[in-house]
NUTOR-528958 format. One record per residue (C-alpha): residue number from 1; residue in three letters; x, y, z. Coordinates in nm, 3 decimals, decimal comma, padded with zeros to 5 digits. Layout:
N
{n:NUM res:ala X:X Y:Y Z:Z}
...
This chain:
63
{n:1 res:unk X:-03,182 Y:-01,515 Z:00,483}
{n:2 res:unk X:-03,169 Y:-01,162 Z:00,591}
{n:3 res:unk X:-02,826 Y:-01,009 Z:00,697}
{n:4 res:unk X:-02,973 Y:-00,926 Z:01,046}
{n:5 res:unk X:-03,039 Y:-01,304 Z:01,088}
{n:6 res:unk X:-02,682 Y:-01,403 Z:00,992}
{n:7 res:unk X:-02,525 Y:-01,169 Z:01,227}
{n:8 res:unk X:-02,703 Y:-01,295 Z:01,524}
{n:9 res:unk X:-02,570 Y:-01,643 Z:01,454}
{n:10 res:unk X:-02,262 Y:-01,765 Z:01,632}
{n:11 res:unk X:-01,964 Y:-01,873 Z:01,426}
{n:12 res:unk X:-02,029 Y:-02,232 Z:01,446}
{n:13 res:unk X:-02,377 Y:-02,216 Z:01,341}
{n:14 res:unk X:-02,260 Y:-01,991 Z:01,052}
{n:15 res:unk X:-02,028 Y:-02,265 Z:00,937}
{n:16 res:unk X:-02,303 Y:-02,521 Z:00,965}
{n:17 res:unk X:-02,516 Y:-02,282 Z:00,758}
{n:18 res:unk X:-02,258 Y:-02,234 Z:00,488}
{n:19 res:unk X:-02,213 Y:-02,606 Z:00,427}
{n:20 res:unk X:-02,581 Y:-02,674 Z:00,424}
{n:21 res:unk X:-02,625 Y:-02,386 Z:00,160}
{n:22 res:unk X:-02,330 Y:-02,521 Z:-00,034}
{n:23 res:unk X:-02,500 Y:-02,867 Z:-00,046}
{n:24 res:unk X:-02,851 Y:-02,695 Z:-00,138}
{n:25 res:unk X:-02,655 Y:-02,507 Z:-00,425}
{n:26 res:unk X:-02,507 Y:-02,834 Z:-00,570}
{n:27 res:unk X:-02,848 Y:-02,987 Z:-00,554}
{n:28 res:unk X:-03,003 Y:-02,708 Z:-00,748}
{n:29 res:unk X:-02,738 Y:-02,713 Z:-01,004}
{n:30 res:unk X:-02,813 Y:-03,087 Z:-01,073}
{n:31 res:unk X:-03,202 Y:-03,013 Z:-01,073}
{n:32 res:unk X:-03,120 Y:-02,723 Z:-01,313}
{n:33 res:unk X:-02,910 Y:-02,937 Z:-01,552}
{n:34 res:unk X:-03,166 Y:-03,228 Z:-01,570}
{n:35 res:unk X:-03,426 Y:-02,952 Z:-01,639}
{n:36 res:unk X:-03,629 Y:-03,040 Z:-01,294}
{n:37 res:unk X:-03,568 Y:-02,674 Z:-01,150}
{n:38 res:unk X:-03,894 Y:-02,460 Z:-01,177}
{n:39 res:unk X:-03,721 Y:-02,122 Z:-01,077}
{n:40 res:unk X:-03,356 Y:-02,073 Z:-01,152}
{n:41 res:unk X:-03,394 Y:-01,751 Z:-00,936}
{n:42 res:unk X:-03,333 Y:-01,988 Z:-00,653}
{n:43 res:unk X:-02,990 Y:-02,047 Z:-00,755}
{n:44 res:unk X:-02,924 Y:-01,690 Z:-00,732}
{n:45 res:unk X:-03,093 Y:-01,643 Z:-00,362}
{n:46 res:unk X:-02,870 Y:-01,923 Z:-00,237}
{n:47 res:unk X:-02,550 Y:-01,773 Z:-00,378}
{n:48 res:unk X:-02,644 Y:-01,431 Z:-00,198}
{n:49 res:unk X:-02,704 Y:-01,611 Z:00,134}
{n:50 res:unk X:-02,357 Y:-01,793 Z:00,079}
{n:51 res:unk X:-02,176 Y:-01,463 Z:-00,006}
{n:52 res:unk X:-02,366 Y:-01,295 Z:00,320}
{n:53 res:unk X:-02,246 Y:-01,568 Z:00,552}
{n:54 res:unk X:-01,882 Y:-01,539 Z:00,421}
{n:55 res:unk X:-01,897 Y:-01,157 Z:00,449}
{n:56 res:unk X:-01,992 Y:-01,183 Z:00,797}
{n:57 res:unk X:-01,734 Y:-01,457 Z:00,881}
{n:58 res:unk X:-01,451 Y:-01,252 Z:00,730}
{n:59 res:unk X:-01,563 Y:-00,946 Z:00,911}
{n:60 res:unk X:-01,532 Y:-01,167 Z:01,249}
{n:61 res:unk X:-01,168 Y:-01,268 Z:01,134}
{n:62 res:unk X:-01,271 Y:-01,607 Z:01,089}
{n:63 res:unk X:-01,250 Y:-01,809 Z:00,752}
């Protein structure tokens, strides 16, 4: 997800997307632990998206 796409989302949408990504990261961790994850780079991409969303929320003064 690009930063431009994230900035265009509303605050409620950002919170919702953050929750979805946290759940996805949890599922990726489980799959990685059990050896079913094809590409560990997927976890890094999700972590970066979560960080981008949190950055935009902090810039807006909402946490």
